[in-house]
C-alpha positions in Angstrom: 0.0 0.1 0.0 1.3 3.2 -1.1 -0.2 6.2 0.4 0.7 9.6 2.0 -0.7 11.3 5.3 -0.9 15.0 6.2 -1.9 16.0 9.9 -2.2 19.8 10.6 -3.1 21.4 14.1 -3.5 24.9 15.2 -5.5 27.0 16.9 -9.0 28.4 15.9 -9.0 31.1 12.7 -4.9 30.2 12.2 -5.5 29.1 8.5 -5.3 25.4 9.2 -8.2 24.7 6.3 -6.7 27.0 4.0 -3.5 25.5 4.0 -4.9 21.6 3.9 -6.8 22.5 0.8 -4.2 24.2 -0.5 -1.9 21.1 -0.1 -4.9 19.0 -1.4 -5.3 20.5 -4.5 -1.6 20.7 -5.2 -2.1 16.6 -5.9 -4.4 14.6 -8.1 -7.8 13.7 -8.0 -10.4 12.5 -7.1 -10.7 15.3 -4.6 -13.0 14.1 -1.3 -13.9 16.8 1.4 -14.8 14.7 4.5 -17.0 17.0 6.4 -17.5 16.5 10.3 -19.3 19.6 11.1 -22.5 19.8 12.2 -25.0 22.7 11.8 -26.1 23.4 14.9 -27.0 27.4 14.7 -27.0 29.9 12.2 -23.3 31.0 12.8 -22.3 27.4 12.0 -24.2 27.1 8.9 -22.5 30.1 7.6 -19.2 28.8 8.6 -19.9 25.6 6.7 -21.0 27.5 3.7 -18.0 29.7 3.4 -16.1 26.4 3.8 -18.3 24.8 0.6 -17.8 27.9 -1.4 -13.9 28.0 -1.0 -14.2 24.2 -2.9 -14.5 24.0 -6.5 -15.8 21.3 -8.8 -13.1 19.6 -8.2 -14.3 18.5 -5.1 -16.6 15.7 -3.7 -17.9 16.5 -0.5 -19.0 13.7 2.2 -21.1 14.0 5.4 -19.0 12.7 8.1 -19.8 13.6 11.4 -19.9 10.4 12.8 -18.8 7.3 11.0 -15.1 9.0 9.7 -13.7 6.0 9.8 -16.0 4.3 7.4 -16.0 7.0 5.0 -12.2 7.0 5.0 -12.4 3.5 4.1 -15.3 4.2 1.8 -13.6 7.0 -0.6 -9.9 6.4 0.0 -9.0 4.3 -3.1 -5.2 4.5 -4.4 -5.1 7.7 -6.2 -7.5 9.8 -4.2 -6.6 12.7 -2.1 -9.0 12.9 1.2 -9.0 16.4 3.2 -10.6 15.7 7.0 -12.1 18.8 8.6 -11.9 18.3 11.0 -10.9 16.0 14.0 -12.3 18.2 17.0 -15.7 18.3 15.8 -15.9 14.9 14.8 -14.6 14.1 18.3 -17.3 16.4 20.2 -20.1 14.6 18.0 -19.1 11.2 20.0 -18.5 13.3 23.0 -22.0 14.8 22.9 -23.6 11.5 21.9 -21.8 9.9 24.9 -20.3 7.4 22.2 -17.3 5.3 23.1 -14.4 7.9 22.5 -11.3 5.2 22.6 -13.2 2.5 20.4 -14.3 5.6 17.8 -10.3 6.8 17.8 -8.7 3.6 17.8 -11.3 2.5 14.7 -10.4 5.6 12.9 -6.3 5.6 13.7 -7.2 1.9 12.1 -8.5 3.6 8.7 -5.7 6.0 8.5 -3.0 3.2 8.7 -4.7 1.2 6.0 -5.8 4.3 3.9 -3.9 3.9 0.4 -5.2 7.7 -0.4 -3.4 10.8 -0.1 -5.0 11.9 3.5 -5.0 15.4 5.1 -6.2 15.8 8.0 -7.2 18.9 10.0 -7.5 19.3 13.8 -7.9 21.9 16.5 -4.9 22.5 18.7 -7.1 23.0 22.3 -4.6 22.3 25.1 -2.5 25.4 24.6 -4.8 27.7 26.9 -6.1 27.9 30.4 -7.3 25.1 31.9 -11.6 25.0 31.5 -13.3 25.7 34.4 -15.9 22.6 33.8 -15.3 19.3 33.6 -16.5 18.6 30.4 -14.4 21.0 28.8 -11.1 19.5 30.7 -12.5 15.9 29.4 -13.1 17.3 25.9 -9.2 19.2 26.1 -7.8 15.8 27.4 -9.5 13.2 24.7 -8.6 15.5 22.0 -5.1 15.7 22.9 -4.7 12.1 22.7 -6.6 11.9 19.7 -4.3 14.4 18.0 -0.9 12.7 19.8 -2.3 9.2 18.2 -3.0 10.7 14.4 0.1 12.8 14.1 1.9 10.0 15.3 0.8 7.5 12.0 1.4 10.8 9.8 4.1 11.2 7.3 4.1 14.8 7.9 2.8 17.0 10.9 2.2 21.0 10.4 1.0 23.6 13.0 -0.4 27.0 11.9 0.2 30.1 13.3 -1.6 33.2 12.2 -1.8 31.9 8.9 1.7 30.9 8.3 2.0 26.7 8.1 5.0 25.3 10.0 6.6 21.5 9.4 7.4 19.5 12.4 7.7 16.2 10.7 
């Protein structure tokens, strides 16, 4: 199996998604955008629409707010480019649904490991700020940190974006 995986992390509005899309569009298609967001309110619906408007006809969007591992397996054929945006939204979906996060994370890592496509994965870095005041937010921060570490360890390249500038870590 020949594949290439790229992990991109950074804070909110740091330029992660723009950089990921740029990297994806430099590669061969078909191009699949694996979206993990739910539009729970008008502001989130506007964000999703802006992201969709930024992509041209090369892209096929796949909604995967929960079944991300299955979407990677279904669309990750050799020669394709998959862009996952983003892991922390996927994680929050599972946490709010009270799903087994460890099992979901292991399944996702298995899908990443076995994917023959080029895979570009975006995730938010949430552990560099203050310690959250409530238990749910602390639990989310901890699970996001664990998930990000496991996924980054699997990827061939790792970037962090800061103020729109991507920095290659590996």
